[in-house]
Steps between C-alpha positions, in 0.01 A plus 500: 500500500267634241153363576375591151781291341422197724127522535384724221355759732637749751296379802435128449228283654653153554259218561597183695465143363480329838583135419340211685726264697770347278568124499775534758267668738306323780174641370546404139178349345642174364160402358494811277869479419720741309243566235283683745789730591549600140131553454478723805807698381351557151156583638637776731744640245221523240266668754760751614588594137125520417445731795765739390815455718840599369696192617462179695713355781509120546552381855500157675240634741353157597831345608471562874681417711770682306875420482685787663769514230569276202203295366557141366581450137152347441342837597730690261404255224130526552511877531695517174233300322222708653659837423552378147128421485419848618742653248317307225168613622555874512694771325541692823839528679528209746683491837599224743502475877628184678384488852622532757826659395668331209592798276771293315237237405256773385774651291579162341143431421459856349813455292389163370146609406563857381326661794563871551538546876525323843392594843756452781340484841818551716755640267723661762504495882320238710143438611332264739200302358321179566774327306757637742766754416501601136827657375554719199604313192597791265848366463355171352215650303701763321785267422253243357369781275857575384590138445184440293528829319131549569318819419291475811413785744502440880221649721621488856280518811629718775250413776360176370166371634470213747826599667661743741851649506781314668659742743474873478241616244669698230407580139653263249399700194832659429694186558256297282574730205853624553657183636249230407459656144122453501317667209182580691363509858184333641328627818238282658268465797528246782353204309330377184214737408588731782501870422828683465503821706506813282760645732731198431458548123561871518804447720646251252449744208641788705814291592537388140498862387724624777763238407470597130415137398343436158283208602115457514322433826220239483236429758483126561190426699154624602425727217130490396286667240406762766865584580688448172456856361648651819778240511607570137503872578790424729660169383620391157307171481304237691512127530157349561383153598208476750310794354479332160378159633152377560369636830827690558654183636858419405525165318150519345466516116542843348179693430495698177238731640715581805804562276305732268359704789857530645656602169230755429556653845876507446468729198404783743837481672707490184 
């Protein structure tokens, strides 16, 4: 995967559009309705682009408790409409993540809206999370891409946050790429906003290189303006949510000032 081809830069900064609860979710604000969802999506996409990120990733962040596998058709429909809104708001590359682990739905939304990439939380192997056992869905996600003839890249987590390995802890990086056909790898900390250990990032990059794999390694949580330069001196990109949002709290509106400070700091690591 050529990051410059997909994102326009060699070491991209990807900003999260953390959507509020969707209509199917228990915490949906029925009084505000769907219009408020689209307003929030537009606001955060505009602020991320204004602050200087290289791409945005749209996620149904507010939908807890999450479905462990396939989400209902209503969620897919609302996400398609919201991603379409984001695509109309920004000229940046747009990605899709459907929590908790619906890679096929994310691929379908991306194909329908012209999005450039998806994030697959458990692409291969199995993890234990608050939703129970999450199993790899590479076989469905990649076949969905083929059936839809979609020019969409897949970024696969190999140690996804808010989960632990099922059984013996082994690296999934090689399998995610060689058998799961992922186009990129995401390494994260233990939870949303939690730092990713530098040793874990370096180990992923070293394993990628040792296996001779031509895929980028992204850091998917806990990167801040203070750590981004060091992170990008090791990794090939970062995915950022909490650090861009007011007060550094995931789910708050994006702060242009926080994005600008982060992007300025990132230049030192590029």
